[in-house]
N, C-alpha and C positions, 0 to 999 in steps of 0.2 A: 504494500500500500504506500502511496506517495502522500505525504502530508506537506502542505505549503502554508507557511506563515510569512507574510509580507513577500519578499523575493527569495526566501529561504526554503529549500527543498530538503525534506528528510525522507529517506527510504526506510520504511519501518517494517519490522516484524509485528504482526498482529496477534494478540492473544485474547481469547474469548472464554475458554473453559475455566471453571473455578480453580483447578489445579495449576493451570498455566498462569493465571492471574496471581495466585498465591506465591508461585515461585519466581515470577517476573525476571529480574536481572540477577538473581542470586547465582554467583559463580560464573557469570557471563561477562563478556566484553563486546563492544561493538567491533565490526570488521568491515571488509570491503563490500559485503552483501547488504548490510543494514547499519544505519547510524541513528536509529531510534526504535523504541518499542512502544507500540500503541495498544493500550488496554481498552477493550470494549466492555464496559461494566454492565452487569446484568440488570441494573436499575439506575435510574437517575436519582441523585441525592447526595448526601454527605459521604465522602470517600476518605479513607485513611490508608496511607502507605508508610512503609518504613524501609530502612536500608540494611536489614539483617542479612548477613552473608553476601552482600554485594561486594564487588572487588574494585569498582571504580566510582568516583563521585558522580552524582547525577543532578540534573535539573529535573524537577517533577512539575509538569505542566497540567493543571486541571482545566478541563474544557466542558462547556455546556452550550448546546445549540450553536456549535461552530464558533464559539468565542472563548478566549482564555479568561477564566474566572480567578485563577490563583497560580502563582509560580513560586515554587520553593527552590532557591538558588543554591547550587553547589553542595548538595546534601552529601555528607560523608558516610562511607561504609561503617557498619556497626557489627561487632562480633559477639556482643553480650546480649542475649535474648531479653534479659530483664532491664537493660539500660538503653535500648534503642529509642530514639525520638520518633514520634509519629508526625507525619506531614498530612494535614487535613485540608479538605476543600470540597466545593460543590461541583458536581458535574456528572456526565454520563460517559466521558472518555478521559483517559490520562495518557499523556505522552511523556516518556522518559528519554532524555538525550544527555550527552556528555556534560558534566558539570561546567558551569560558567558559559555555556553556549548562548543562553538567552541574553546575558549581559553583553557578551562579545558581538552578538548580531542585532542588538537593539529590540529584542522581542519583549513585549510588555503585556501586562494584564489588560484585557479589553481588545486585544488584537483579534482579527478574524482569522479563521483557520479553514482551509479547503482540503478536500480529499479526492484522490483519483487512484485507479488501479494501475499496477505496474505495467 
């Protein structure tokens, strides 16, 4: 799936199943095939993500109705299940990209998001 924010293109792996959403970027890194992970949430509403067992810092972008509602910048990996911070926001989709991507590219809350097939 291609995700476009302003003039920025992200080639994303899409996750839909409960198990895939739960595992997310745990133990994974971006590569030449994808530079984002797009979570299609089962319902619209408050969402909560964490960085447990992730290996790279991430920007967590919450979206609703094709608009960014919240960005958590440069979230750091966490390896203590009882000490990981939660990153909350409202939406029906979440995009994870490399940490500091949003600041580097000028992506902000309120920006419109579009989608297309590969």
